C-alpha positions, -999 to +999 in steps of 0.1 A: +409-015-080+411-050-093+431-075-072+463-090-089+479-120-073+515-123-064+523-143-092+509-122-118+531-093-105+561-116-103+556-127-142+552-092-152+584-080-135+602-111-150+588-100-185+596-066-184+632-076-173+636-100-201+625-075-227+650-051-215+679-078-219+669-091-254+665-053-265+701-047-250+716-078-265+698-069-300+711-032-298+745-046-292+746-070-320+731-045-346+758-019-337+784-045-353+768-029-387+745+000-380+752+034-364+743+034-327+709+053-330+696+031-359+706-001-339+688+012-310+656+021-330+657-014-346+662-031-314+630-013-299+609-024-329+623-060-328+614-062-291+579-045-283+559-069-297+554-061-333+559-101-339+555-132-319+588-147-310+581-174-337+575-150-367+596-155-394+612-121-407+617-128-442+649-114-461+626-087-479+615-073-444+650-075-430+661-055-460+635-031-454+644-027-418+679-017-428+697-051-425+724-064-448+710-098-460+721-122-484+699-154-494+727-171-510+737-203-495+769-224-501+760-258-513+781-274-485+756-259-461+726-271-480+742-306-480+748-302-443+711-290-437+700-324-453+713-345-427+690-325-400+654-327-415+630-306-398+593-316-395+571-293-416+545-270-392+517-255-406+507-223-390+470-216-391+462-179-383+487-172-359+522-180-344+510-183-309+498-217-298+469-218-271+472-244-244+439-247-222+460-258-194+493-246-176+522-266-192+542-286-168+577-297-171+572-335-167+610-340-165+610-322-132+583-341-117+594-374-128+566-382-155+591-389-181 
């Protein structure tokens, strides 16, 4: 039997809990517009790892999932968005960014 360190077990447990919490929240939000059974099924699909967290679900995909989606945007909202420009990010082959070393919170360590 392979040895698994405590940190891995703790992270796996936290991950399972996080997925369950997100699924429950998604289901509650979806039941506002969908039948409970349909909302639960869609919440399951959205939380089982079909997509990475940063994968955009396009309007056409959302519609095929049974969501009521509108792509119309009022001009006032478009004007407001121009006040908050976002950097263009090119995705090359996947939505997950690989970091060869563990990411540290430099603020907590006093390095920023």
